[in-house]
KEKE-3310 file (N, C-alpha, C; in steps of 0.2 Angstrom, whole numbers, plus 5000, padded with zeros to 4 digits):
npx = (5004:5003:5008:4998:5002:5008:5016:5024:5040:5048:5045:5041:5038:5043:5033:5034:5028:5030:5033:5037:5052:5065:5062:5057:5069:5077:5069:5070:5084:5084:5079:5066:5055:5044:5036:5025:5018:5006:4999:5007:5012:5012:5024:5033:5031:5035:5049:5053:5051:5060:5072:5072:5069:5067:5060:5045:5030:5016:5004:4995:4994:4996:5006:5009:5014:5006:4990:4975:4963:4950:4946:4958:4967:4961:4962:4976:4983:4989:4993:4980:4976:4965:4953:4946:4941:4928:4929:4939:4934:4924:4932:4938:4928:4925:4935:4948:4963:4966:4979:4983:4978:4978:4975:4971:4974:4973:4985:4978:4969:4975:4977:4964:4961:4972:4969:4957:4963:4968:4980:4990:4991:4998:4994:5005:5007:4995:4984:4992:4999:5008:5022:5039:5043:5031:5026:5036:5034:5021:5025:5033:5024:5015:5024:5027:5015:5013:5011:5011:5016:5021:5015:5022:5028:5039:5052:5065:5065:5054:5059:5070:5064:5056:5066:5072:5062:5060:5072:5071:5061:5067:5065:5072:5083:5100:5113:5122:5137:5139:5145:5149:5160)
npy = (4994:5011:5027:5041:5056:5070:5081:5082:5078:5063:5047:5044:5057:5066:5074:5086:5091:5106:5116:5131:5140:5134:5121:5118:5120:5110:5099:5099:5097:5084:5077:5080:5084:5092:5105:5108:5122:5126:5132:5142:5159:5174:5181:5170:5162:5170:5172:5158:5156:5165:5159:5146:5145:5135:5125:5117:5123:5121:5132:5146:5155:5165:5162:5149:5132:5121:5120:5120:5125:5127:5138:5146:5138:5137:5151:5153:5142:5133:5116:5106:5100:5087:5081:5069:5058:5062:5076:5079:5076:5085:5097:5095:5095:5109:5115:5113:5106:5088:5083:5092:5089:5081:5068:5065:5051:5036:5023:5011:5016:5019:5010:5009:5022:5025:5016:5022:5032:5043:5054:5052:5057:5051:5051:5049:5050:5047:5052:5061:5057:5047:5036:5037:5025:5019:5029:5027:5014:5016:5025:5017:5007:5016:5021:5009:5006:5016:5030:5047:5056:5057:5063:5069:5071:5065:5065:5060:5046:5042:5046:5037:5025:5026:5027:5015:5006:5010:5006:4992:4989:4993:5005:5016:5029:5027:5034:5048:5045:5033:5017:5019:5021)
npz = (5000:4995:5001:5000:4990:4998:4998:5008:5015:5009:5016:5033:5042:5057:5068:5078:5094:5101:5115:5115:5110:5114:5115:5102:5095:5100:5096:5082:5081:5086:5076:5071:5058:5056:5065:5078:5083:5088:5099:5102:5106:5096:5095:5099:5088:5077:5080:5080:5066:5060:5065:5060:5045:5035:5040:5041:5049:5060:5064:5071:5060:5045:5037:5039:5036:5039:5044:5055:5053:5041:5034:5034:5027:5015:5011:5011:5005:5013:5020:5027:5042:5047:5058:5055:5042:5037:5040:5031:5019:5018:5018:5006:4997:4999:4992:4994:4989:4987:4989:4999:5011:5027:5037:5054:5064:5075:5077:5074:5064:5053:5041:5035:5032:5023:5013:5008:5002:5009:5015:5031:5048:5062:5079:5091:5105:5111:5123:5127:5138:5136:5137:5132:5126:5122:5113:5104:5099:5093:5083:5076:5071:5064:5054:5047:5042:5033:5036:5034:5043:5061:5075:5090:5107:5110:5103:5100:5103:5095:5082:5081:5081:5069:5059:5061:5058:5044:5039:5041:5032:5020:5015:5019:5015:5010:5020:5014:5006:5013:5012:4999:4986)
capx = (5000:5008:5006:4996:5007:5006:5020:5029:5046:5047:5045:5037:5041:5042:5029:5035:5024:5035:5031:5042:5058:5070:5059:5057:5076:5079:5066:5074:5091:5083:5076:5059:5054:5039:5035:5018:5018:4999:4997:5012:5011:5014:5032:5037:5031:5040:5056:5054:5052:5067:5078:5072:5065:5066:5056:5037:5027:5009:5003:4989:4997:4994:5012:5011:5014:5001:4985:4969:4958:4949:4946:4964:4969:4958:4965:4983:4985:4993:4990:4975:4976:4958:4952:4944:4939:4923:4931:4943:4929:4921:4937:4940:4922:4925:4940:4955:4966:4966:4985:4984:4974:4981:4969:4973:4971:4977:4988:4973:4965:4980:4976:4958:4962:4976:4965:4953:4966:4969:4987:4988:4996:4996:4996:5009:5007:4988:4981:4998:5003:5012:5029:5043:5043:5024:5026:5041:5030:5016:5028:5036:5018:5013:5029:5027:5009:5014:5008:5015:5019:5019:5015:5024:5033:5045:5055:5071:5062:5050:5063:5074:5059:5054:5072:5073:5057:5061:5078:5069:5057:5071:5063:5076:5088:5106:5116:5127:5144:5140:5146:5150:5167)
capy = (5000:5017:5033:5046:5061:5075:5087:5082:5074:5056:5043:5046:5063:5067:5081:5087:5096:5110:5122:5136:5140:5129:5114:5117:5119:5103:5094:5099:5094:5077:5074:5082:5087:5097:5107:5110:5128:5129:5135:5147:5166:5177:5182:5164:5159:5174:5170:5152:5156:5168:5155:5140:5147:5130:5120:5118:5123:5121:5137:5150:5161:5165:5159:5142:5126:5117:5123:5116:5130:5126:5145:5148:5134:5140:5157:5153:5136:5128:5110:5106:5094:5086:5077:5063:5057:5066:5083:5079:5076:5092:5102:5094:5098:5116:5117:5111:5100:5082:5082:5097:5087:5076:5066:5062:5044:5032:5018:5006:5018:5021:5006:5011:5029:5025:5012:5026:5037:5049:5054:5051:5059:5047:5054:5044:5051:5046:5057:5066:5054:5041:5036:5037:5018:5018:5033:5024:5009:5019:5028:5012:5005:5021:5021:5002:5006:5021:5036:5053:5059:5055:5069:5067:5075:5061:5065:5056:5039:5041:5046:5031:5019:5027:5025:5007:5003:5011:5002:4985:4989:4994:5011:5022:5031:5026:5040:5050:5043:5027:5011:5021:5022)
capz = (5000:4995:5004:4995:4990:5002:4998:5014:5013:5008:5022:5038:5046:5064:5068:5085:5098:5104:5119:5115:5106:5116:5114:5095:5092:5102:5092:5076:5082:5087:5070:5069:5051:5056:5071:5080:5087:5087:5105:5104:5104:5089:5096:5098:5081:5073:5082:5077:5059:5059:5066:5056:5040:5031:5044:5041:5056:5061:5068:5069:5056:5038:5033:5042:5031:5041:5049:5057:5051:5034:5031:5033:5022:5008:5010:5011:5002:5018:5021:5032:5046:5048:5063:5053:5035:5036:5039:5025:5013:5018:5016:4999:4994:4999:4987:4996:4985:4990:4991:5004:5017:5031:5042:5060:5066:5079:5073:5071:5059:5047:5035:5032:5029:5017:5008:5006:4998:5013:5019:5038:5053:5068:5086:5095:5112:5113:5127:5130:5144:5134:5139:5126:5123:5119:5107:5099:5096:5089:5078:5071:5068:5059:5048:5044:5038:5028:5038:5032:5049:5067:5080:5096:5111:5111:5096:5099:5103:5089:5076:5080:5079:5062:5056:5061:5054:5037:5037:5040:5026:5015:5012:5021:5010:5012:5021:5009:5007:5017:5008:4992:4985)
cpx = (5005:5004:5004:5001:5004:5010:5025:5035:5045:5048:5040:5041:5039:5039:5029:5031:5030:5032:5037:5048:5063:5068:5059:5064:5078:5075:5069:5080:5090:5080:5069:5060:5049:5038:5028:5019:5011:4997:5002:5010:5014:5022:5036:5037:5035:5047:5058:5055:5058:5073:5078:5067:5063:5062:5049:5035:5020:5008:4997:4992:4996:5000:5013:5010:5008:4996:4979:4963:4956:4949:4953:4968:4967:4961:4972:4986:4989:4989:4986:4975:4968:4958:4949:4943:4933:4925:4935:4939:4926:4926:4938:4934:4922:4930:4947:4957:4967:4973:4987:4980:4978:4976:4973:4970:4976:4980:4983:4969:4969:4978:4970:4958:4966:4973:4960:4956:4968:4977:4985:4994:4993:4999:4999:5008:5000:4985:4986:5001:5007:5019:5033:5043:5036:5024:5030:5037:5025:5019:5031:5030:5016:5018:5028:5020:5009:5011:5013:5019:5017:5020:5017:5028:5039:5049:5061:5069:5059:5054:5067:5070:5057:5060:5073:5068:5058:5067:5076:5065:5061:5069:5067:5082:5095:5110:5121:5134:5145:5140:5147:5157:5169)
cpy = (5006:5022:5038:5052:5067:5082:5087:5078:5067:5052:5046:5052:5063:5074:5082:5093:5100:5116:5127:5135:5135:5122:5113:5116:5112:5098:5093:5095:5086:5073:5075:5086:5092:5099:5110:5115:5130:5133:5141:5154:5169:5178:5176:5161:5163:5173:5163:5152:5160:5164:5148:5141:5141:5124:5121:5118:5123:5126:5141:5156:5160:5162:5152:5137:5122:5121:5118:5120:5129:5133:5147:5144:5136:5146:5157:5147:5131:5121:5110:5100:5093:5081:5070:5063:5062:5074:5084:5080:5082:5097:5101:5096:5106:5119:5116:5105:5094:5081:5087:5095:5081:5074:5063:5055:5041:5027:5013:5009:5020:5017:5008:5018:5029:5021:5017:5032:5043:5048:5055:5054:5055:5051:5049:5044:5049:5052:5062:5063:5048:5042:5036:5030:5017:5022:5030:5018:5011:5022:5023:5008:5009:5021:5014:5003:5011:5028:5042:5056:5056:5061:5066:5072:5071:5060:5060:5048:5038:5041:5040:5025:5020:5025:5018:5004:5004:5007:4995:4984:4990:5001:5017:5023:5029:5033:5041:5048:5036:5021:5013:5022:5030)
cpz = (5000:4998:4999:4996:4994:5002:5004:5012:5013:5015:5027:5042:5053:5065:5076:5088:5102:5108:5120:5111:5107:5114:5106:5092:5094:5098:5085:5076:5083:5081:5068:5062:5051:5063:5072:5085:5088:5093:5107:5102:5098:5090:5095:5091:5076:5074:5079:5069:5057:5060:5063:5050:5035:5034:5044:5048:5055:5066:5066:5066:5049:5034:5035:5036:5032:5045:5050:5056:5043:5031:5029:5028:5015:5006:5008:5006:5006:5018:5027:5036:5048:5053:5061:5045:5033:5035:5033:5019:5012:5016:5008:4995:4994:4995:4989:4992:4989:4993:4997:5010:5020:5036:5048:5061:5071:5075:5070:5065:5053:5041:5031:5029:5023:5011:5005:5002:5002:5016:5027:5042:5059:5074:5090:5102:5115:5117:5129:5136:5142:5136:5132:5122:5119:5113:5102:5095:5091:5083:5073:5068:5062:5053:5044:5039:5033:5030:5036:5037:5055:5072:5087:5100:5112:5105:5095:5099:5097:5082:5075:5078:5072:5058:5055:5057:5046:5035:5036:5034:5020:5011:5014:5017:5014:5014:5016:5011:5011:5012:5001:4992:4985)
residu = (MET:SER:ARG:PRO:ASP:THR:GLY:LEU:PRO:PRO:GLY:THR:ALA:VAL:PHE:ALA:VAL:ALA:ALA:GLY:LEU:PRO:ALA:ALA:ALA:ALA:ALA:ILE:ALA:ALA:GLY:ALA:GLY:LEU:ILE:ASP:LEU:TRP:ASP:ALA:GLY:ALA:GLN:THR:VAL:ALA:ALA:PHE:ARG:ALA:GLY:HIS:PRO:GLY:VAL:PRO:ALA:CYS:ALA:ARG:ALA:ASP:TRP:ALA:ALA:LEU:VAL:ARG:ASP:ARG:THR:MET:ALA:LEU:ALA:THR:GLY:ALA:MET:LEU:ILE:CYS:GLY:ASP:ALA:ILE:GLU:ALA:GLU:GLN:ALA:GLU:ALA:ALA:GLY:ILE:ASP:HIS:GLY:SER:LEU:LEU:VAL:GLN:ALA:PRO:PRO:ALA:GLY:VAL:THR:GLY:LEU:LEU:ALA:ALA:GLY:TRP:PRO:VAL:ILE:VAL:GLU:ALA:ASP:GLY:THR:GLY:THR:ALA:ASP:PRO:GLN:ALA:ALA:ALA:ALA:ALA:GLY:ALA:ILE:ALA:CYS:TRP:LEU:GLY:ALA:ALA:ALA:VAL:ARG:THR:ARG:HIS:VAL:THR:ALA:VAL:ARG:ARG:ALA:ILE:ASP:MET:THR:ALA:SER:ILE:ARG:GLY:THR:ARG:PRO:VAL:PRO:ARG:GLY:TYR:GLY:ARG:PRO)
# end
């Protein structure tokens, strides 16, 4: 089963929940490819953007790469994170391109959503109380199934699990210069 094209980097991206600039910087250093700054204030978001211009962020701002507000997604062209397939269908009917929609799901819901053609973001931390090992396990399962991203506060553990899973599946790119003359 292949993952629908989302415009996100290939493979399964780590979508880090960051409370402030130090946490965002640490998440990027640990391997996060996306940062969730949804609850951050305007100053924090502006400082993040200035310090990390190439890192896609989810925020309440018109420049954000990912948003949770359909009106903002329509106005800016940002990718929209939908809570379920019904919300994604409504967003698509409202004019948002299918490739700009991401649907949140628990690991158990990934295959059904992918089979229906939806790109998926898995919430690895469950209710926010998951330990790093549980988040890593959820991340590994999500990667194996083909999720586009895994949202977590446990970046290091989830990044390692995703990398290991992609290596086992044979989908992880070989590091530059590794094993090459």
